[in-house]
N, C-alpha and C positions, 0 to 999 in steps of 0.2 A: 256214179257209182263208188268211186274211191272217199266224196263228202260224206256219200250215207255210210259207209264205213268208218271212217274218223270219227263220224257223230255218233256214232254206236260204242267205237274206242275208248271215246272224253264219258260218255255217261256211264258203261259199265265199270269203270274205272272209280267214280266218284263215287258210285253208289256202292261198289265194293269198298270203299273205304268208311262209310256212310252204317254199311250195315256190321262189318267189323267194331265200328266202336261203339255199336247199340249191344251185337253178343258179346264182348268183354262184361260192359254195365251189367247185364240179365244174369248170363253163366258163370263169365270169366273164361268162354274161349270161342273160337270161331266155328259155326255151322257151316256143313253142306253145303246150303244152299248157299253163303255167301261166297263160298270155294268157287263155287258155278262161275260165280259172277266175278272170279279175275279168270278162267279161261275163257270164259266168251269174250272179255277184253285183251287179253292176251293174244286171241286167234283172230279178232279184229283185228288186231294190233299187223298180223303177219299177213292177212290179206293184202292190207294199205301198202303196205310192203311191197308184194309180190303185183300189185298191181301200177303200181307208181314208175312215170316215166324213166327210164333208163338215161341219161345225163352219156353226153359224146364226152368223148376225148378230151376236148379243149377245154370243158368245162369243169371235166375230172381235175385237170392239171392245175385250172386255176383255183378250182377248190382245195388241192391239197397245197399248195402256197399259201393261200389264206388262210386255211389251217394251221399250217406251221409257222406263220407271222405271228397267228393268234395264241397258238400256244408259248412261244418265246416271249409275247408280253405277258402272258398271264404267271411264264415262270420267274418275269423279272418284277411281276407283281407284288407276289411272293414270296419273291428272293427279301425284295424291302418291307414288306407285313412282318416275314417273321424277323427281319432287322430289326424294326419298330417296337415289335414285342418282345423280343430279348432287352432291349433298350428299358423300354415300362416294367418289364421284368424285372432287370436289375434295381431299377431305381427303387422300384416297390419293396425290394430286401430288401435293399438297405436302411431305407426310412424305417420299415420294418423291423428291423434289427438296432435302428439307432434306439427307437420304442422301446424296445426290450431291453436296450442295456440300460436306459433310464429308468425303466421300473423295476430291474433288478437292482440296478442301487438303492432306491429308495428303499428296497423290502430290505436293506442290509440294517435300516435304522429303524431304531423302534421310538416311537416319541412317548408310549403311554404313560410314561413315569414324570413328564412336562408337567407344570401346575402352573396356573396362572399368578403372578407376581414373584416369581422364581428372578436372580438375575442372572446373568450370562454361563457363572460357570457353574451354579446350581441346575441351570438346563443343560451344558454339557457334562456336566457329571449322570444328570437323569439318564439321556441320551448312551452314554457309554464312548462312544466317538464323537472324535475332533471332527469339527467342520468343515468342507470341502474350500469354504474363503467365509470370510468375514472382513467387519468393516469395525468403528466404536459404537452403531447403533444395532446391528442387524450380524447374524448367524447365518448360513447359507451350508444348504445339507444338499447336494442335487441341486435342481430347480427350485426346489421348496425356502424359502426366508421365515426368520422368525426375530422380530422387530421388536425392539428395548427401547423406552424414555426412563433419560436419569437411572439407567442402571437397572430396570426394572421389567419384566416380557410384558406388552403390551398391544401385540398381537402377532397373528402369524399368515400364512399362505395355506399351510397344513389347517385342515377341515376339526380336528380332534383336538387340537391347540386351541383354534379359534372359539369354540365350543366352551371351553374353560374358559377363557376368557370373558367372555357374553355373561355368563353366568355367573362370572365373582362377579363383575359390574353391577349386573342387576340386583344380588345380594349385598352388596355395597350401597346403594341405591336409597332399597329396601329400607335397611338396619342403619342407613342415613334419617330417611324421611320418621322411623321409632323413637329415634333419636331424639327428633326435635320436636315430635311430639310432648314427647317425656318431659324434655326442658321447658316447654311450654306451661306444661301441666305444672309442672314442679315449681314454676316463680308462682302461680296462680295461688296456689297451696301457702306459700310463703307470702305472698299480699293477705291473704286470710288471715294468718297464723300473726302475723306482725297487726292486724287490726283489731285483734282480739283483744277486748280489756282484761287488766291482770287478773280483775276477780274470777272472770270469768274461768280462768285456765287453772287458778288456784282453788278453784271448787270441784276440777275435772279430774283430779290426781290417777286416773284410770288410764285416761288417756294423755295426760299431759306430765312427765318428771321433770319435776322443779329441784334444782342446786343452788346453793350459796358462790360465787363465783367472788376474786377481787371486784371492788365497786362495782359490785349489781347482781341481777340474782339470770340463770342460766335454764330455760326449760326445754325438752326433748320431746318433740314427734315425731312418728314412724308412718312415715306415706307409705313403706311398705320395706317386705327384704331386701336389706341392706342400703335402703334407701332413707335419711332421714332429715329433717330440718332443726334446725338449734336457733331459738330465739337470745339474744341476750339483750337485757334491759341495764343499764349501765344506770350507775345514781346521776347523770345530771338530768334525766328524762327523754334519753335514746333508748328506741329499739332498733337493734340490726337485725337480721334473718341471714343464716349461713346455709349450704349444702351440707351432709355429712353421709360417706358410704360407712361409717361403725367401723371404722380401723382403728387400732390398739395403741396410736400413737394417740388419738384424740382432734387428729391434725381438719381444721373443717375446710371444708372449699370455699366454691363463689359466692359472695354478699350477693343476696337476692333479693332482699329491702332494707331499707334504712326509713323511718319515720319518729316523730314522737310518739313518747310511751301513753297509752292508755289506758290510764287503772280502774277507772269506773266505766259501768253501763251509765248511758246519758239518762235524765232523771225524766220519768215520764212525766207526759204531761194532760192534765186534765182538764177538760172544756166544757163549759156548765153554758148551758142556754138557756135565756131569762123570756120569757114571753109566755101569753096566752096559748090556748088551742088552737 
């Protein structure tokens, strides 16, 4: 009989929680039918308690002793758990405090004005504060570092600074590549200009500006704005071509071509074929 009411108690209790969850999803509150299930469950529990056999005094005393021992163990376990939690909480708090302190220190420094290529003094001036530590090639601001090579900023653990360094490196590489292409093109122009016959140059005054100089002739050809080629034909029969940037002093750049002066176009050769049809 007791087993039956125990079964009723368990079934109605489980059913109550399931029905209650469905009610909350459906209407947001528990219906009367669900509360009836709880009532039936409680009633079954009371009946089970009333029908259960009463323990004798010896068993009751043993249960009390066992219960007391169990309570003491639970208290000891609870005390140990609380102590462990307290230590863990203390460590967590200490770690959080340390991280917060480090973050606070980093917020004291403004790295936005630091640019790639600066020296140490310029970087310190841009930040506006002395480093927390330094050596010959590195400035330290808290846990972050700013690195130098030959006195020039080359990298950093600070992302905003490293991004600027990477960007400058790519720009320099691109400019270097463009300069090399321009240099190669200028050499090709110089070779072409140096091999032109004098009669061709002098027949095109709109393209080549000529003038008499000591021991020869000077011809100027503009490649593009502020970029010229100067050809000098000396009286001893040699031609030299130099780069020229248009400076007021007339100072010539590097020698791009040297060769024998070609004065005239090569004679055209006419070929005649003899023979029948």
